[in-house]
C-alpha positions in Angstrom: -17.9 25.0 0.9 -14.9 22.7 1.5 -11.5 24.4 1.8 -8.4 22.7 0.6 -4.9 23.5 1.9 -1.5 22.3 1.0 0.6 20.6 3.6 4.0 19.1 3.4 3.8 15.4 2.6 6.0 13.6 5.2 6.4 10.6 2.9 8.2 12.5 0.2 11.1 14.8 -0.2 9.3 18.1 0.1 6.5 17.3 -2.4 3.2 18.8 -1.2 -0.2 17.3 -1.5 -3.6 18.8 -1.1 -5.5 17.8 2.0 -9.1 18.6 2.8 -9.3 21.0 5.7 -11.6 18.5 7.4 -8.6 16.2 7.8 -6.7 18.8 9.8 -9.8 19.2 12.0 -9.9 15.4 12.5 -6.3 15.4 13.5 -6.9 18.3 15.9 -10.0 16.5 17.4 -7.9 13.3 17.7 -5.3 15.2 19.8 -8.1 16.3 22.1 -9.0 12.7 22.9 -11.8 12.2 20.4 -10.8 9.2 18.3 -11.1 9.3 14.5 -10.1 6.6 12.0 -7.1 8.0 10.2 -5.5 5.9 7.4 -2.3 6.6 5.6 -1.2 5.4 2.2 2.6 5.6 1.4 5.4 4.3 -0.7 7.2 3.8 2.6 10.5 5.3 1.5 10.8 7.9 4.3 10.7 7.3 8.1 11.4 10.4 10.2 9.9 12.4 13.1 7.2 14.0 10.9 6.1 10.5 9.8 6.1 9.3 13.4 4.0 12.3 14.5 1.4 11.4 11.9 1.5 7.7 12.7 0.9 8.3 16.4 -2.5 9.7 15.4 -3.3 7.1 12.8 -5.1 3.7 12.9 -4.0 2.2 9.6 -1.2 2.4 7.1 -1.1 0.9 3.7 2.2 0.6 1.7 2.4 0.6 -2.0 4.9 -2.2 -2.3 5.0 -4.2 -5.5 6.8 -7.4 -4.7 10.1 -9.1 -4.3 13.3 -7.2 -4.6 13.6 -7.6 -8.4 10.0 -6.5 -8.9 9.9 -3.6 -6.4 13.1 -2.2 -7.8 11.8 -2.3 -11.4 8.3 -1.1 -10.6 9.1 1.6 -8.0 12.7 2.7 -8.1 13.7 6.1 -6.8 13.7 8.9 -9.5 17.5 8.4 -9.8 17.0 4.7 -10.5 18.2 3.4 -7.2 16.4 0.6 -5.5 13.7 1.0 -2.9 13.0 -2.6 -1.8 15.3 -2.7 1.2 14.3 0.8 2.5 10.6 -0.1 2.3 11.1 -3.5 3.9 13.1 -1.9 6.7 10.5 0.9 7.2 7.7 -1.6 7.4 9.6 -3.5 10.1 10.3 -0.3 12.0 6.8 0.9 11.9 5.4 -2.5 13.0 7.8 -2.4 16.0 7.4 1.3 16.9 3.6 1.5 16.3 2.1 -1.9 17.3 -1.4 -0.3 17.4 -1.4 0.3 13.6 -3.1 -2.0 11.2 -0.5 -2.5 8.4 -1.4 -3.6 4.9 0.3 -3.7 1.5 -1.2 -2.8 -1.9 0.6 -4.4 -4.8 0.4 -3.5 -8.5 0.9 -6.6 -10.6 2.4 -6.4 -14.1 3.3 -8.9 -16.8 6.8 -8.9 -15.2 5.6 -9.6 -11.7 2.6 -11.9 -12.1 4.5 -15.1 -11.3 6.0 -13.6 -8.1 2.7 -13.1 -6.2 2.9 -16.3 -4.1 6.6 -15.7 -3.2 5.8 -12.1 -2.2 3.0 -13.3 0.2 5.7 -15.6 1.8 8.0 -12.6 2.2 5.3 -10.4 3.7 4.5 -13.0 6.3 8.2 -13.0 7.2 8.1 -9.3 7.9 4.8 -9.4 9.8 2.4 -8.0 7.3 -1.1 -9.7 7.6 -2.9 -8.2 4.6 -2.0 -7.8 0.9 -4.2 -6.6 -1.9 -3.1 -7.5 -5.4 -4.4 -5.4 -8.3 -3.5 -5.8 -12.0 -1.6 -2.9 -13.6 -3.8 -0.6 -15.6 -2.1 1.4 -18.3 -2.6 4.9 -16.9 -0.4 7.6 -15.3 3.3 6.6 -15.2 2.4 3.3 -16.9 1.6 5.2 -20.1 5.2 6.4 -20.5 6.8 3.3 -18.9 6.4 0.9 -21.8 8.6 -1.7 -20.1 5.7 -2.8 -18.0 2.3 -4.1 -19.3 -0.9 -5.3 -17.8 -0.6 -9.0 -16.9 -2.5 -11.6 -18.8 -5.7 -11.9 -16.6 -5.8 -15.7 -16.8 -2.2 -15.8 -15.4 -3.1 -13.2 -12.8 -6.1 -15.3 -11.6 -3.9 -18.5 -11.4 -1.1 -16.7 -9.5 -3.6 -15.0 -7.3 -5.2 -18.3 -6.3 -1.7 -19.7 -5.5 -1.0 -16.6 -3.5 -4.2 -17.1 -1.5 -3.1 -20.7 -0.7 0.2 -19.4 0.6 -1.7 -16.7 2.5 -3.9 -19.3 4.2 -0.8 -21.3 5.2 1.1 -18.2 6.4 -1.9 -16.4 8.0 -1.8 -13.5 5.5 -5.1 -12.2 4.1 -4.8 -12.0 0.4 -7.3 -10.0 -1.6 -8.1 -8.4 -4.9 -10.9 -6.0 -5.7 -12.1 -8.6 -8.3 -12.4 -11.3 -5.6 -14.9 -9.4 -3.5 -18.3 -11.0 -3.3 -21.2 -8.6 -2.9 -24.5 -10.0 -1.6 -26.5 -6.9 -2.2 -29.2 -6.2 -4.6 -27.3 -3.2 -6.0 -23.7 -2.1 -5.9 -24.2 0.9 -3.6 -26.6 -1.0 -1.3 -29.5 1.3 -2.0 
């Protein structure tokens, strides 16, 4: 029987999320010198002492960061409509400087609005020191259902822009991936 508990999410303004009690045990074990692999996913809009305490115990952090300023501010504005681009960029730089042990990556949702920006965004990420970005096409689910201003990108355009982004990544030493670009050399998906 797995227990779930609510804890305060340090990456939001008081919103809670459900965490498996086993994670709390892993964090406790980690404090006692036994290393566990702890990864964090965040929108990157908050950087405070609670976040720092969690980052000290972590190995990896992935930012949901959707692109250049015009893209990020359209895809992921604050609830009041204000922009998030500069805050997320600043927090990535700060975390990279303050926690050099962390592996930092970015996960980017690509819409019809942002599909042409992928190569330019890889250039920007290289400037702020990010070494991995995963691009995924927007799927109309969750917030995308009610936000009709964004649509799934044309997949042919996505593929072309992704290839260009990979070329920029090779030039700038940024690993550029997409779940559709993974090559599995197994006889079955799960490896059984």
